[in-house]
A tleap script that builds the chain and sets N, CA, C and O, in Angstrom:
source leaprc.protein.ff14SB
mol = sequence {
  NMET GLN ASN ALA GLN ASN PHE LEU PRO LEU
  ASP GLN GLU ASN ARG SER HIE ILE ASP THR
  VAL CYS ALA ALA PHE HIE LEU ASN ARG LYS
  ALA GLN THR LEU ARG ALA TRP ALA CYS LEU
  GLU ASN GLY PRO LEU ARG PRO VAL ARG ILE
  MET GLY ARG LEU ALA TRP ALA THR ALA ASP
  ILE ARG ARG LEU LEU ASN GLY GLY CLEU
}
set mol.1.N position { 172.285 3.518 29.979 }
set mol.1.CA position { 172.410 2.370 29.216 }
set mol.1.C position { 171.829 1.257 29.947 }
set mol.1.O position { 171.948 1.220 31.172 }
set mol.2.N position { 171.206 0.340 29.308 }
set mol.2.CA position { 170.589 -0.861 29.959 }
set mol.2.C position { 171.653 -1.918 30.257 }
set mol.2.O position { 172.665 -2.042 29.567 }
set mol.3.N position { 171.373 -2.665 31.313 }
set mol.3.CA position { 172.249 -3.778 31.702 }
set mol.3.C position { 172.050 -4.888 30.713 }
set mol.3.O position { 170.919 -5.162 30.310 }
set mol.4.N position { 173.163 -5.563 30.295 }
set mol.4.CA position { 173.153 -6.650 29.386 }
set mol.4.C position { 172.331 -7.841 29.948 }
set mol.4.O position { 171.909 -8.690 29.164 }
set mol.5.N position { 172.096 -7.931 31.254 }
set mol.5.CA position { 171.413 -9.082 31.768 }
set mol.5.C position { 169.909 -8.997 31.379 }
set mol.5.O position { 169.201 -10.001 31.446 }
set mol.6.N position { 169.441 -7.831 30.984 }
set mol.6.CA position { 168.057 -7.676 30.654 }
set mol.6.C position { 167.661 -8.088 29.186 }
set mol.6.O position { 166.480 -8.111 28.840 }
set mol.7.N position { 168.642 -8.396 28.380 }
set mol.7.CA position { 168.436 -8.676 27.039 }
set mol.7.C position { 168.999 -10.016 26.598 }
set mol.7.O position { 170.041 -10.424 27.112 }
set mol.8.N position { 168.353 -10.730 25.661 }
set mol.8.CA position { 168.903 -11.917 25.133 }
set mol.8.C position { 169.920 -11.523 24.139 }
set mol.8.O position { 169.800 -10.437 23.571 }
set mol.9.N position { 170.982 -12.363 23.860 }
set mol.9.CA position { 171.887 -12.012 22.775 }
set mol.9.C position { 171.096 -12.046 21.515 }
set mol.9.O position { 170.129 -12.794 21.377 }
set mol.10.N position { 171.534 -11.197 20.565 }
set mol.10.CA position { 170.757 -11.143 19.304 }
set mol.10.C position { 170.614 -12.350 18.591 }
set mol.10.O position { 169.563 -12.567 17.987 }
set mol.11.N position { 171.631 -13.243 18.584 }
set mol.11.CA position { 171.581 -14.547 17.877 }
set mol.11.C position { 170.626 -15.472 18.534 }
set mol.11.O position { 170.253 -16.456 17.897 }
set mol.12.N position { 170.169 -15.259 19.790 }
set mol.12.CA position { 169.237 -16.071 20.399 }
set mol.12.C position { 167.823 -15.476 20.353 }
set mol.12.O position { 166.864 -16.137 20.750 }
set mol.13.N position { 167.686 -14.215 19.864 }
set mol.13.CA position { 166.341 -13.563 19.810 }
set mol.13.C position { 165.498 -14.155 18.785 }
set mol.13.O position { 165.857 -14.148 17.608 }
set mol.14.N position { 164.306 -14.710 19.194 }
set mol.14.CA position { 163.398 -15.299 18.281 }
set mol.14.C position { 162.242 -14.459 17.756 }
set mol.14.O position { 161.502 -14.870 16.863 }
set mol.15.N position { 162.105 -13.242 18.353 }
set mol.15.CA position { 161.059 -12.353 17.935 }
set mol.15.C position { 161.441 -11.745 16.629 }
set mol.15.O position { 162.620 -11.507 16.368 }
set mol.16.N position { 160.433 -11.480 15.774 }
set mol.16.CA position { 160.713 -10.899 14.436 }
set mol.16.C position { 160.959 -9.406 14.606 }
set mol.16.O position { 161.708 -8.824 13.821 }
set mol.17.N position { 160.367 -8.775 15.588 }
set mol.17.CA position { 160.569 -7.331 15.902 }
set mol.17.C position { 160.881 -7.133 17.403 }
set mol.17.O position { 160.406 -7.898 18.242 }
set mol.18.N position { 161.670 -6.117 17.727 }
set mol.18.CA position { 161.971 -5.844 19.160 }
set mol.18.C position { 161.628 -4.346 19.317 }
set mol.18.O position { 161.489 -3.567 18.374 }
set mol.19.N position { 161.508 -4.040 20.633 }
set mol.19.CA position { 161.089 -2.648 20.932 }
set mol.19.C position { 162.394 -1.740 20.846 }
set mol.19.O position { 163.502 -2.229 20.627 }
set mol.20.N position { 162.198 -0.509 21.018 }
set mol.20.CA position { 163.190 0.513 20.836 }
set mol.20.C position { 164.361 0.341 21.739 }
set mol.20.O position { 165.509 0.366 21.297 }
set mol.21.N position { 164.077 0.160 23.043 }
set mol.21.CA position { 165.096 0.020 24.147 }
set mol.21.C position { 165.966 -1.236 23.821 }
set mol.21.O position { 167.193 -1.170 23.894 }
set mol.22.N position { 165.377 -2.277 23.494 }
set mol.22.CA position { 166.162 -3.527 23.143 }
set mol.22.C position { 166.985 -3.316 21.876 }
set mol.22.O position { 168.158 -3.690 21.838 }
set mol.23.N position { 166.375 -2.706 20.806 }
set mol.23.CA position { 167.193 -2.404 19.626 }
set mol.23.C position { 168.293 -1.528 19.837 }
set mol.23.O position { 169.352 -1.718 19.239 }
set mol.24.N position { 168.123 -0.489 20.717 }
set mol.24.CA position { 169.091 0.504 21.042 }
set mol.24.C position { 170.294 -0.191 21.715 }
set mol.24.O position { 171.450 0.117 21.427 }
set mol.25.N position { 169.979 -1.147 22.630 }
set mol.25.CA position { 171.014 -1.841 23.291 }
set mol.25.C position { 171.866 -2.600 22.357 }
set mol.25.O position { 173.092 -2.504 22.411 }
set mol.26.N position { 171.226 -3.395 21.452 }
set mol.26.CA position { 172.041 -4.219 20.504 }
set mol.26.C position { 172.844 -3.327 19.522 }
set mol.26.O position { 173.907 -3.737 19.056 }
set mol.27.N position { 172.327 -2.077 19.198 }
set mol.27.CA position { 173.047 -1.284 18.298 }
set mol.27.C position { 174.043 -0.332 18.907 }
set mol.27.O position { 174.704 0.454 18.229 }
set mol.28.N position { 174.123 -0.444 20.295 }
set mol.28.CA position { 174.939 0.416 21.065 }
set mol.28.C position { 174.650 1.945 20.834 }
set mol.28.O position { 175.562 2.760 20.695 }
set mol.29.N position { 173.390 2.258 20.806 }
set mol.29.CA position { 172.898 3.610 20.727 }
set mol.29.C position { 171.942 3.926 21.829 }
set mol.29.O position { 171.511 3.022 22.545 }
set mol.30.N position { 171.598 5.149 21.993 }
set mol.30.CA position { 170.587 5.527 22.992 }
set mol.30.C position { 169.258 5.281 22.238 }
set mol.30.O position { 169.165 5.328 21.011 }
set mol.31.N position { 168.270 5.022 23.058 }
set mol.31.CA position { 166.905 4.811 22.540 }
set mol.31.C position { 166.398 6.057 21.705 }
set mol.31.O position { 165.754 5.952 20.661 }
set mol.32.N position { 166.764 7.226 22.285 }
set mol.32.CA position { 166.290 8.456 21.709 }
set mol.32.C position { 166.950 8.605 20.293 }
set mol.32.O position { 166.344 9.229 19.422 }
set mol.33.N position { 168.065 8.099 20.065 }
set mol.33.CA position { 168.686 8.122 18.706 }
set mol.33.C position { 167.806 7.353 17.751 }
set mol.33.O position { 167.558 7.850 16.652 }
set mol.34.N position { 167.319 6.180 18.089 }
set mol.34.CA position { 166.456 5.331 17.284 }
set mol.34.C position { 165.119 6.067 17.041 }
set mol.34.O position { 164.542 6.024 15.954 }
set mol.35.N position { 164.667 6.736 18.098 }
set mol.35.CA position { 163.358 7.444 17.933 }
set mol.35.C position { 163.545 8.561 16.926 }
set mol.35.O position { 162.669 8.784 16.091 }
set mol.36.N position { 164.709 9.299 16.984 }
set mol.36.CA position { 164.988 10.274 16.001 }
set mol.36.C position { 165.070 9.759 14.585 }
set mol.36.O position { 164.598 10.388 13.638 }
set mol.37.N position { 165.703 8.558 14.463 }
set mol.37.CA position { 165.842 8.000 13.080 }
set mol.37.C position { 164.380 7.670 12.552 }
set mol.37.O position { 164.075 7.826 11.370 }
set mol.38.N position { 163.541 7.223 13.477 }
set mol.38.CA position { 162.140 6.929 13.012 }
set mol.38.C position { 161.426 8.187 12.645 }
set mol.38.O position { 160.745 8.231 11.620 }
set mol.39.N position { 161.555 9.221 13.449 }
set mol.39.CA position { 160.907 10.587 13.198 }
set mol.39.C position { 161.431 11.279 11.989 }
set mol.39.O position { 160.650 11.796 11.190 }
set mol.40.N position { 162.674 11.311 11.827 }
set mol.40.CA position { 163.317 12.081 10.684 }
set mol.40.C position { 163.453 11.217 9.476 }
set mol.40.O position { 163.709 11.741 8.392 }
set mol.41.N position { 163.301 9.945 9.589 }
set mol.41.CA position { 163.456 8.934 8.524 }
set mol.41.C position { 164.874 9.107 7.854 }
set mol.41.O position { 165.039 9.154 6.635 }
set mol.42.N position { 165.845 9.194 8.762 }
set mol.42.CA position { 167.251 9.378 8.200 }
set mol.42.C position { 168.215 8.387 8.751 }
set mol.42.O position { 169.415 8.565 8.539 }
set mol.43.N position { 167.798 7.331 9.458 }
set mol.43.CA position { 168.737 6.359 9.999 }
set mol.43.C position { 168.930 5.140 9.101 }
set mol.43.O position { 168.282 5.021 8.061 }
set mol.44.N position { 169.820 4.240 9.504 }
set mol.44.CA position { 170.059 3.106 8.631 }
set mol.44.C position { 168.933 2.040 8.744 }
set mol.44.O position { 168.876 1.102 7.948 }
set mol.45.N position { 168.064 2.204 9.728 }
set mol.45.CA position { 166.953 1.242 9.802 }
set mol.45.C position { 165.595 1.979 9.831 }
set mol.45.O position { 165.544 3.144 10.225 }
set mol.46.N position { 164.600 1.377 9.457 }
set mol.46.CA position { 163.252 1.911 9.520 }
set mol.46.C position { 162.335 0.970 10.315 }
set mol.46.O position { 162.161 -0.196 9.961 }
set mol.47.N position { 161.774 1.487 11.358 }
set mol.47.CA position { 160.858 0.679 12.218 }
set mol.47.C position { 159.487 0.582 11.569 }
set mol.47.O position { 159.157 1.328 10.646 }
set mol.48.N position { 158.706 -0.352 12.073 }
set mol.48.CA position { 157.221 -0.387 11.806 }
set mol.48.C position { 156.568 0.141 13.053 }
set mol.48.O position { 157.189 0.175 14.116 }
set mol.49.N position { 155.304 0.559 12.940 }
set mol.49.CA position { 154.590 0.942 14.060 }
set mol.49.C position { 153.474 -0.093 14.306 }
set mol.49.O position { 152.661 -0.429 13.445 }
set mol.50.N position { 153.517 -0.558 15.557 }
set mol.50.CA position { 152.508 -1.554 15.904 }
set mol.50.C position { 151.711 -0.939 17.093 }
set mol.50.O position { 152.251 -0.706 18.175 }
set mol.51.N position { 150.505 -0.709 16.857 }
set mol.51.CA position { 149.629 -0.103 17.923 }
set mol.51.C position { 150.251 1.204 18.452 }
set mol.51.O position { 150.234 1.478 19.652 }
set mol.52.N position { 150.818 2.026 17.486 }
set mol.52.CA position { 151.468 3.322 17.945 }
set mol.52.C position { 152.767 3.257 18.469 }
set mol.52.O position { 153.322 4.286 18.855 }
set mol.53.N position { 153.361 2.065 18.529 }
set mol.53.CA position { 154.749 1.896 19.177 }
set mol.53.C position { 155.734 1.447 18.080 }
set mol.53.O position { 155.353 0.744 17.145 }
set mol.54.N position { 156.932 1.841 18.202 }
set mol.54.CA position { 157.944 1.484 17.290 }
set mol.54.C position { 158.426 0.038 17.481 }
set mol.54.O position { 158.593 -0.396 18.621 }
set mol.55.N position { 158.639 -0.675 16.459 }
set mol.55.CA position { 159.116 -2.033 16.492 }
set mol.55.C position { 160.188 -2.175 15.433 }
set mol.55.O position { 159.946 -1.763 14.299 }
set mol.56.N position { 161.381 -2.740 15.726 }
set mol.56.CA position { 162.481 -2.842 14.857 }
set mol.56.C position { 162.778 -4.250 14.508 }
set mol.56.O position { 162.866 -5.104 15.390 }
set mol.57.N position { 162.941 -4.531 13.211 }
set mol.57.CA position { 163.076 -5.907 12.701 }
set mol.57.C position { 164.424 -6.460 13.123 }
set mol.57.O position { 165.471 -5.859 12.881 }
set mol.58.N position { 164.371 -7.599 13.748 }
set mol.58.CA position { 165.659 -8.222 14.277 }
set mol.58.C position { 166.539 -8.541 13.054 }
set mol.58.O position { 167.764 -8.445 13.121 }
set mol.59.N position { 165.920 -8.907 11.980 }
set mol.59.CA position { 166.781 -9.342 10.787 }
set mol.59.C position { 167.465 -8.165 10.244 }
set mol.59.O position { 168.587 -8.290 9.752 }
set mol.60.N position { 166.844 -6.978 10.300 }
set mol.60.CA position { 167.506 -5.768 9.754 }
set mol.60.C position { 168.658 -5.359 10.676 }
set mol.60.O position { 169.696 -4.878 10.222 }
set mol.61.N position { 168.444 -5.569 12.027 }
set mol.61.CA position { 169.522 -5.229 13.022 }
set mol.61.C position { 170.707 -6.152 12.822 }
set mol.61.O position { 171.859 -5.723 12.881 }
set mol.62.N position { 170.406 -7.479 12.575 }
set mol.62.CA position { 171.462 -8.418 12.371 }
set mol.62.C position { 172.317 -8.048 11.117 }
set mol.62.O position { 173.548 -8.018 11.111 }
set mol.63.N position { 171.483 -7.763 10.027 }
set mol.63.CA position { 172.187 -7.373 8.743 }
set mol.63.C position { 173.088 -6.122 8.913 }
set mol.63.O position { 174.228 -6.111 8.449 }
set mol.64.N position { 172.582 -5.109 9.560 }
set mol.64.CA position { 173.342 -3.828 9.877 }
set mol.64.C position { 174.595 -4.197 10.606 }
set mol.64.O position { 175.674 -3.745 10.225 }
set mol.65.N position { 174.503 -5.001 11.639 }
set mol.65.CA position { 175.673 -5.313 12.525 }
set mol.65.C position { 176.601 -6.109 11.702 }
set mol.65.O position { 177.796 -6.007 11.979 }
set mol.66.N position { 176.248 -6.887 10.731 }
set mol.66.CA position { 177.138 -7.665 9.902 }
set mol.66.C position { 177.677 -6.935 8.686 }
set mol.66.O position { 178.286 -7.539 7.803 }
set mol.67.N position { 177.450 -5.639 8.648 }
set mol.67.CA position { 178.039 -4.809 7.645 }
set mol.67.C position { 177.199 -4.567 6.409 }
set mol.67.O position { 177.655 -4.011 5.410 }
set mol.68.N position { 175.891 -5.027 6.519 }
set mol.68.CA position { 174.977 -4.953 5.419 }
set mol.68.C position { 174.052 -3.743 5.469 }
set mol.68.O position { 174.248 -2.850 6.294 }
set mol.69.N position { 173.096 -3.704 4.638 }
set mol.69.CA position { 172.096 -2.692 4.443 }
set mol.69.C position { 172.573 -1.588 3.664 }
set mol.69.O position { 171.826 -0.642 3.413 }
savepdb mol mol.pdb
quit
């Protein structure tokens, strides 16, 4: 698991999308779990692919953590 010092609190994050490792930290999941969600299309969030890399919408992560989606 990554150290919290490496990540901004989600309420201070100003990027529209974040990478898999950062998203996994905020969701308290392993990055490989999020990769599986993307591959199997069975998770609560769907990433977008930017230049072949997964990017997770910060608004979707906030919504999920607040009980939505």
